[in-house]
C-alpha positions, -999 to 999 in steps of 0.1 A, spaced: 1 0 3 28 23 11 49 18 -26 12 21 -44 8 56 -25 43 65 -38 46 53 -68 7 75 -70 26 104 -56 56 102 -80 32 100 -110 13 129 -96 47 152 -94 57 139 -129 29 152 -145 22 183 -124 60 194 -132 52 177 -169 28 205 -175 44 234 -159 77 229 -181 53 228 -213 31 257 -202 65 277 -193 82 264 -225 49 283 -246 68 313 -233 99 310 -261 81 301 -286 77 320 -319 49 326 -338 37 303 -370 42 330 -392 79 340 -394 104 349 -414 136 331 -428 153 351 -454 163 386 -462 145 413 -477 147 426 -505 132 454 -518 131 473 -559 116 505 -545 135 530 -524 117 549 -493 110 579 -514 92 562 -541 56 563 -535 52 526 -541 73 519 -509 48 536 -484 18 520 -511 34 485 -495 41 491 -463 0 501 -460 -12 474 -479 11 444 -467 15 457 -431 -15 472 -421 -30 502 -418 -34 529 -449 -15 560 -452 -32 590 -437 -26 627 -448 -32 655 -424 -11 650 -396 5 670 -368 40 652 -350 54 674 -323 84 655 -307 86 662 -268 123 658 -248 128 641 -216 105 641 -188 103 682 -187 88 677 -218 65 647 -221 46 646 -189 38 683 -185 23 675 -222 6 642 -217 -9 655 -183 -24 688 -197 -38 669 -221 -53 642 -192 -68 671 -176 -87 692 -200 -103 653 -212 -142 661 -217 -152 625 -232 -126 600 -231 -90 589 -220 -78 554 -230 -39 549 -216 -19 521 -220 13 518 -206 42 487 -198 59 509 -168 40 522 -141 64 526 -111 50 540 -77 65 579 -69 59 613 -75 52 607 -116 27 581 -107 9 590 -83 5 627 -105 -11 607 -130 -31 581 -108 -48 616 -91 -51 634 -127 -67 605 -144 -89 598 -109 -102 634 -111 -117 633 -145 -130 601 -138 -148 612 -111 -159 646 -133 -176 617 -158 -147 613 -184 -149 578 -193 -112 565 -183 -98 532 -196 -67 522 -184 -45 489 -196 -10 485 -171 9 454 -177 10 435 -152 49 428 -150 57 467 -157 38 474 -130 51 451 -101 64 482 -87 33 499 -85 18 508 -52 -17 490 -56 -32 519 -37 -26 539 -69 -49 514 -83 -74 514 -61 -79 552 -59 -84 552 -96 -111 523 -97 -130 543 -66 -131 575 -90 -147 549 -116 -115 543 -140 -117 514 -155 -76 497 -149 -70 464 -162 -38 444 -152 -24 432 -188 -23 393 -182 -16 390 -147 -2 358 -134 -28 330 -132 -22 296 -136 -44 291 -169 -21 318 -185 15 310 -171 18 297 -207 16 336 -221 32 348 -191 62 359 -212 45 380 -234 39 414 -225 21 444 -240 49 470 -242 26 497 -260 27 534 -248 -3 547 -258 -25 575 -245 -56 590 -265 -79 616 -252 -112 626 -266 -104 604 -296 -86 637 -311 -56 642 -296 -26 611 -286 10 603 -275 34 575 -282 71 570 -276 93 554 -253 85 571 -218 74 547 -187 53 564 -158 81 564 -132 106 592 -114 132 579 -139 117 597 -166 114 630 -147 138 659 -150 159 664 -186 184 636 -184 205 658 -165 225 627 -149 225 590 -144 192 590 -122 169 608 -155 165 590 -182 171 606 -215 135 594 -238 116 613 -265 74 610 -265 52 624 -299 20 640 -296 -4 638 -324 -34 652 -339 -48 644 -372 -66 613 -387 -38 588 -373 -50 595 -340 -77 570 -352 -56 542 -360 -40 549 -331 -71 543 -305 -75 510 -326 -44 501 -312 -57 507 -278 -88 491 -281 -71 458 -300 -60 453 -263 -88 463 -244 -106 437 -258 -82 412 -253 -79 420 -210 -122 431 -214 -137 414 -239 -154 450 -247 -154 468 -275 -151 511 -275 -168 525 -300 -190 554 -309 -181 595 -316 -167 598 -281 -134 574 -291 -141 579 -332 -153 615 -335 -145 627 -370 -110 641 -373 -99 675 -394 -67 679 -411 -42 688 -380 -8 691 -404 5 681 -431 27 653 -424 14 620 -437 13 586 -411 3 551 -398 1 533 -370 13 498 -371 8 473 -342 25 440 -335 15 412 -310 24 374 -311 -12 363 -318 -18 390 -341 9 390 -364 41 400 -343 65 392 -377 45 427 -392 65 453 -369 98 428 -376 92 429 -417 83 466 -413 118 472 -403 137 452 -426 115 466 -459 125 499 -444 164 492 -441 159 477 -470 140 504 -491 167 529 -478 195 545 -504 217 572 -484 211 572 -448 197 549 -416 200 566 -381 190 546 -354 182 556 -317 185 519 -302 179 518 -267 179 477 -269 201 467 -297 198 430 -297 189 423 -337 183 391 -349 204 373 -382 175 386 -406 183 422 -397 218 422 -394 222 409 -425 197 435 -439 220 464 -422 252 446 -440 235 446 -476 229 481 -464 263 492 -460 271 474 -489 251 492 -514 265 527 -496 239 539 -471 258 557 -439 242 535 -412 249 554 -374 236 532 -346 232 552 -307 232 523 -276 233 535 -242 265 533 -222 278 519 -186 243 536 -178 220 509 -196 191 495 -170 201 456 -185 237 448 -182 228 417 -198 215 433 -228 242 452 -235 266 418 -233 245 404 -262 242 436 -282 279 438 -280 288 407 -294 272 412 -327 287 445 -332 319 436 -350 308 420 -379 286 456 -385 317 480 -373 338 460 -400 312 465 -429 312 504 -419 289 508 -397 288 534 -372 279 528 -330 278 557 -306 277 551 -269 257 574 -252 277 585 -221 254 607 -196 225 585 -186 203 553 -198 198 564 -235 156 549 -234 147 566 -274 135 541 -298 136 559 -335 147 551 -370 152 576 -399 155 563 -433 169 587 -462 153 616 -442 119 608 -450 104 580 -431 108 583 -391 97 549 -372 88 561 -331 67 543 -307 76 514 -282 94 490 -305 131 483 -295 160 470 -322 155 436 -306 139 403 -304 117 406 -282 94 436 -297 99 420 -330 80 383 -315 72 385 -282 57 415 -267 26 442 -281 40 466 -297 28 501 -312 48 521 -336 42 551 -357 56 559 -391 59 591 -402 68 604 -438 76 638 -435 106 656 -448 105 686 -424 98 660 -393 124 636 -405 152 665 -407 142 676 -368 145 644 -359 181 638 -375 190 672 -354 182 654 -321 198 619 -330 231 643 -341 227 666 -306 227 630 -290 257 619 -306 275 651 -296 268 633 -257 282 600 -273 315 584 -281 322 568 -312 328 527 -306 353 512 -335 360 480 -348 395 478 -332 382 485 -295 357 453 -306 387 438 -314 406 443 -283 379 436 -259 387 420 -223 383 379 -223 359 384 -195 333 403 -219 340 377 -250 332 351 -224 303 367 -213 289 374 -246 287 336 -248 274 330 -220 242 357 -228 241 347 -263 219 318 -261 192 336 -245 196 370 -265 156 365 -281 144 367 -241 160 399 -230 
């Protein structure tokens, strides 16, 4: 009898362990639709056919009549976002990855709660992992005021297989008319003006015009996932008049709904470049296809400049994995510049002085395959020229990294790269 009990116990434990391992392994699987070869493109970024194909192949059409205003660091970003929230009359939709406790988190919570008490429909999605450092009292206060606050994929036994697949989108849409996206999280680290290592360098973008409807749809995509409810009506999708002269469209991706679309968008932009690529890359761990696309761009004479964080990066493992691939790109002619003052969290791509892609997407395999992401593509030479000036201004606070430096790096760096490289897709 005792032997039978032990046997039953062993079988039960083995079965449970097997289930856990299987569920855990799902977190590391890539979507069924994956790319396995480099993208070739006959049309340059400046060719109308390029943007026509992006709109048809990968998502929403390019819309004219938009105005996109760049905001630098918390001193510009947070006042603009809070001003829009406090001026809301009908609806506020807000989605973020990072929401931590602190002065910034409290100020946003109080502003959202005040609008909810005033009768504005306030809908908030916070990623469960990104919000782990958030005081639960902030959520309680917003809900008590009437705001609907949802955590994206909290830890549950039935959702363990999706624990590794987070929403990294950063969206704020007010009254369906004004929207924000970019790299900033709701935390004190993003305050100030990147004046020291405790205050990060980042950008966010205020958007007006017809493309705001696409940004609204990006929020509702995940609102449906967490609530099963559709938000519609004039209060969410009002008629939008032109607000500027910029062409733009919003890309979204997720493991369940086409993560490779973001991957393909980046590959097509690189393949279509003919003159220049400037990339703010807070986490630069591209896969083999992107590395190959960059090498092909360099071979046809494209100037490629990449700005990455230095010693103040918030993830040392990302820096190690990134550095492992620098050698072949530097040898092929790519410029790598290492930002010095603080953590550089900006995410932008500027192609041929025309296309600018901004939003939440990092230049890494996690963003391309695992996260829910949202990026805004803007086609406007004036905006691209401004963003190029921003990029070059950041270069003044960076140091160039040479191929010889990469060859001469110490043995312990090479060893750590070998250890980290197998898990690069999870960083």
